[in-house]
C-alpha positions as CSV (number, residue, x, y, z in Angstrom):
1,M,-7.3,-1.3,-23.3
2,S,-9.7,1.3,-22.4
3,P,-9.5,3.0,-18.9
4,I,-12.7,1.0,-17.9
5,A,-11.3,-2.2,-18.9
6,L,-7.9,-1.2,-16.8
7,L,-10.4,-0.6,-13.9
8,V,-12.6,-3.6,-14.1
9,L,-9.0,-5.4,-14.1
10,Y,-7.6,-4.2,-11.4
11,L,-10.6,-4.5,-9.1
12,S,-11.0,-8.0,-10.5
13,F,-7.3,-8.8,-8.9
14,R,-8.9,-6.9,-5.4
15,L,-11.8,-9.0,-5.7
16,K,-9.7,-12.1,-5.9
17,H,-7.5,-11.1,-3.4
18,F,-10.7,-10.6,-1.2
19,A,-11.8,-13.9,-2.2
20,G,-8.9,-15.6,-1.2
21,D,-7.7,-14.2,1.7
22,F,-10.7,-13.8,3.9
23,L,-13.7,-15.6,2.3
24,L,-11.9,-18.6,1.2
25,Q,-8.9,-18.7,3.1
26,T,-9.7,-21.6,6.3
27,D,-8.7,-20.8,10.1
28,W,-6.7,-23.8,9.6
29,M,-5.1,-22.2,6.3
30,A,-4.6,-18.7,8.2
31,L,-2.9,-20.4,11.5
32,T,-1.2,-23.2,9.8
33,K,0.6,-21.3,7.2
34,G,3.2,-20.0,8.6
35,M,4.6,-23.1,10.7
36,A,7.4,-25.0,10.3
37,G,7.6,-28.3,8.8
38,K,4.9,-30.2,6.2
39,E,1.9,-29.5,8.0
40,G,2.6,-25.8,7.7
41,Y,3.6,-25.9,3.7
42,K,0.4,-27.7,3.2
43,A,-1.9,-25.4,4.5
44,L,0.5,-22.6,2.6
45,F,0.4,-24.3,-0.8
46,S,-3.7,-24.8,-0.5
47,H,-4.2,-21.0,0.4
48,T,-1.8,-20.1,-2.4
49,F,-3.2,-21.9,-4.7
50,I,-6.7,-20.7,-4.7
51,H,-4.8,-17.3,-5.7
52,A,-3.4,-18.8,-8.7
53,L,-6.9,-20.2,-9.5
54,G,-8.0,-17.0,-9.3
55,T,-5.4,-15.2,-10.9
56,L,-5.5,-18.0,-13.8
57,F,-9.1,-17.3,-14.2
58,I,-8.6,-13.3,-14.7
59,V,-5.9,-13.6,-17.0
60,L,-7.6,-16.3,-19.2
61,I,-10.4,-13.6,-19.6
62,F,-8.1,-10.8,-20.5
63,A,-5.2,-12.0,-21.8
64,P,-5.3,-16.1,-22.2
65,S,-1.4,-16.1,-23.6
66,L,-0.3,-14.7,-20.1
67,W,-1.6,-17.9,-18.1
68,W,1.5,-18.3,-16.9
69,L,1.0,-15.1,-14.5
70,G,-1.2,-17.9,-12.1
71,I,2.1,-19.7,-11.7
72,V,4.2,-16.6,-11.0
73,D,1.1,-15.6,-8.6
74,F,1.3,-19.2,-7.1
75,I,4.9,-18.5,-5.9
76,V,4.9,-14.7,-5.5
77,H,2.1,-15.4,-3.0
78,S,3.9,-18.2,-1.0
79,I,6.7,-16.3,-0.7
80,V,5.2,-13.3,0.8
81,D,2.9,-15.5,3.3
82,R,5.3,-17.6,4.3
83,I,7.9,-15.0,5.6
84,K,4.8,-13.1,6.8
85,G,3.5,-16.0,8.6
86,R,7.4,-17.1,9.9
87,V,7.7,-13.8,10.8
88,T,4.2,-13.7,13.0
89,I,5.1,-17.2,14.6
90,S,8.8,-16.9,15.7
91,K,8.0,-13.2,17.3
92,K,5.0,-14.7,18.9
93,L,2.7,-11.7,17.6
94,T,-0.8,-11.8,18.4
95,A,-3.6,-8.8,17.1
96,K,-2.6,-7.1,20.4
97,D,0.9,-6.5,19.1
98,T,1.4,-3.3,16.4
99,L,4.3,-5.3,14.9
100,F,1.7,-8.0,13.7
101,W,0.0,-5.3,12.4
102,W,2.7,-3.9,10.6
103,A,3.6,-7.4,8.7
104,F,-0.6,-8.1,8.5
105,G,-0.6,-4.6,6.6
106,L,3.0,-5.0,4.8
107,D,1.9,-8.5,3.1
108,Q,-1.5,-7.2,1.7
109,E,0.4,-4.0,0.4
110,L,2.9,-6.4,-1.3
111,H,0.0,-8.4,-3.0
112,N,-1.4,-5.1,-4.2
113,L,1.5,-4.2,-5.6
114,T,1.8,-7.9,-7.3
115,H,-1.6,-7.5,-8.4
116,I,-0.4,-4.0,-10.3
117,A,2.8,-5.5,-11.8
118,Y,0.4,-8.2,-13.4
119,V,-2.2,-5.5,-14.2
120,C,0.6,-3.5,-16.3
121,L,2.0,-6.7,-17.7
122,I,-1.5,-7.6,-19.1
123,F,-1.6,-3.8,-20.1
124,M,0.9,-3.9,-22.1
125,H,1.0,-7.4,-23.7
126,K,-2.8,-5.3,-25.3
127,G,-0.6,-2.8,-26.5
128,G,-1.1,-0.3,-23.9
129,V,2.1,2.2,-23.4
130,F,3.0,4.3,-20.5
131,L,3.8,7.6,-21.1
């Protein structure tokens, strides 16, 4: 993969994440996905399914045989968001609390690191070698 293709791949994941977490995530998803019970999981999985579809779309363009990364993304994104949501709700954190923003920032960074891992997997799958 050329450096430009690698950059386009990474930026595709960042755009997917921005769309999934900010443009396509409804208030219901954002406010409910950390709640206990069926409704919490319904909101969570509705949200993370969007991310899984986005990842699948990107992977089908760059490395179709790695289609299963869409499933991995669904699982990883669900775990990260569920933990953040449970912590936020159990501690009754709001945007006025520093810990809320620490949790939010950690959540976003974990998603970014996940995307970097996907980029590395695709790069290696395409025959790239890390020095």
